[in-house]
Each structure stands twice: as structure tokens, then as C-alpha cells.
N, C-alpha and C positions, 0 to 999 in steps of 0.2 A: 531163429534163422541163420543158417551159415553163409559165410562171406568167403566163396571159394574160386572167386575170380570168373565164375560163369556168367556172362554178363547178357550174351546173345544166344539163342537157340533157333535152330531152322528145323521146323518140323513137317515134313513132307506128308501130304494126306492126299485121301481121295474119297470117294463115297462109301466104301467097302465096311463092313463091320469090324474088320482087322484093324482099320484105319481108326475109328471111333474107339474102339478099345486101346490103342496106342496112344490116343490124345488123352483119354481118361488117365492112363498109367502116367505119361509125361505131368499132367497136372498133378496127380498124386505125389511124384518124386521131386518134381520142379518146386513146388511149393515151399521147399524145405532150405531154399538156396535163393540168394537175393539176384534174382534173374529181371535183368532191366527191361529185356526185348524178347518176345517169343514171335517168329514169323512163322503163319500157317501158309504152306505153299503147296500149291496146285498146278499141277501141268494139264492143260487142256489140249486133248488130241482132237482130231478133225473127226471124229466119228459122227457128231452132231448133225454135220454136213451131209451125211450121206444120203438122207430122205430128199435133200436138194439137189443133188448133183446129177441126177438123172434130166432135171431140167434146165442145166447150164452146159452149153458149149463153149469151153473156153481154154486158154492156157493159164497156168496158175499165176504168172507175172502180170496178166492183164486184169484179175479180177481180186487180188487179195485187199485191195483197198475199195473196192466197188462198194457203194452203198447198200445192196441187197446183202451181201457177205457180212459187212459191218452189222446190220440190222440183226441179222440170224445171230452172229456171236453174240452181240448185247442182250438179245433175249435169252439166249442160252446161259448166259452167265447169271442172269436177273433171277430165272426161273429155277437153275438146275444146280448151280454152285455155291453161289453166295448164301442161300438158305443153310445148307448142310456146314459151310465155314463159320457161319453165325453160330449155328447150333454148337460147333467145336470151341467158338470162343467162349460161350456159356459154360460149357464143361470146365475149361482152364479157370474161370472166374470163379467157379462154384468148388473148385478143388483150392482155391485160396490164390491164385496167381493176381498179384498186383500191378505187376509191371505193363508195359504197352505189349498189345497184342495186335499184331497186323495180319491182314489176310491180303497175299500176293497171287497173282495168277501169271502163267506162262502159256501162251497160246501157240500152239504147234499143230500145223496142217502141212501134210507132205507139201513140201516145196514152198509152204507160205508159212511166214512168222508174224 
């Protein structure tokens, strides 16, 4: 194992096949280094809300913390994002990564964060 000062790695991901291949490549490449922390980083756009938008009459600032939007976001994260992030974490571990692997999300909705 090489100690080259590469302690933290930010790995932006999405649910695409290209992203999956990039995670596999990163795991195979980074296993040769002493990496203390890898962060799988996903930016969640507001597309998951499109089916619900027709039912809402709102201004973005009024609903960004509403109970319904919070529930929709939580369900989307649990059902659509965390499964593939966990799969990517497994790919990295299978490749031999022993450092901490974090999963982080950033939620972006037009005008809502």
C-alpha cells in the first residue's frame, strides 16, 4: 500500500451505468493507497417532485420545509438514492477499500435547498 498523502476522496455519483463504472474504477485504483475517507456525493435535483407539483399551489419559500415536501424527499431518498449509494459502498469495500466510506446528499430544487 502506498502512502502518498491522499487521505480524502470526493466521488460524485449518480445512478447511471457510467457512474457505477467510475466507482468500480475508483475502488480498484484507490485500494493501492492509504485513503482514510471516501465520500460518495449525490446531488438530488427536484425532478422527483414533478408528479406532485400539479397538486400544489405554492411559492417555493412557503413550502420548502412543509411536511408533505419533507415526506416526499424522505421517501425518494430511502427508495431511490440510498439503495444505489449502498451498492456503490459495497463495490468499494469489495475492491479492498478499508477506510471510512460516507454517503452524502445535497438536495437542490429550483429555489429550494
